[in-house]
N, C-alpha and C positions, 0 to 999 in steps of 0.2 A: 101769779100769771095773770090776771086782769091787768096790774100794773105793767108789766111788760108789754103786753099787747098795746095799751094807751100809749104808752112810750113811742113802739114804733110806728104807729096810726102819726103823732104826733111828728114823728120824724120824717115819716114818708110826704106828708102834707109840707112841712120844710122844706125840703128837698124840689118839691114841684114849686112851689111858692117863689121860694128865693134859692136855688141851685148853687150861688156862690156866696163863701164865707169868708170873712176875716183871714188872711196868712197868720198860721199860728208861729212862725217862725219870728216875724218883724212885728205882729200884732196890727197888722194893717197898715202899716206906716210905708210900705216898701223899700225901706232900706233898715241894714242892720248894723252893727258896732263891731269892727274886729281890728283889736289893738289901737284902738282909740279912733281909729279913722270910718267914716261913715261910706258905706259902700250898698249897691243895689242887692235887694235880697236875692239870694241863689234859687230859692224854693219859688218864688211867685214871680219872679225876674221883673221885679219892681210893679206888678199891676196891681199889688195889694188885696188882690182876691185868690181864692182857689175853689175848683170845683170839690164839692162836699162829696163823702164817699159813698154813699147811697145815690147820688144821682149818676156817678161815675160808674158804679153797677147798672144803673137802670140803662145806663146811652149802650154798655157794652152789650146787653142782653136784648135790646133794640136792634143792636147793628145784628146780631146773631140771629135773631128772629126773622130780620127782613134777607136776610142772604140766604136762608134758607127755604124761604117760600117763593122765591123768585121764580 
């Protein structure tokens, strides 16, 4: 249980400090290869980064909270 809490704490810090991570599909290059041709990565649209899952959940929670407290 302590290891899980330590991991969650570390992930929360990582989401706060670096909210973007390299794209998993193109490995941060912005391009993928399909049938021998290079093309823009459809997942990150060539931006090379993606928003982390924890940060996406945090942003959704904040939007919901702010909408409910107006």
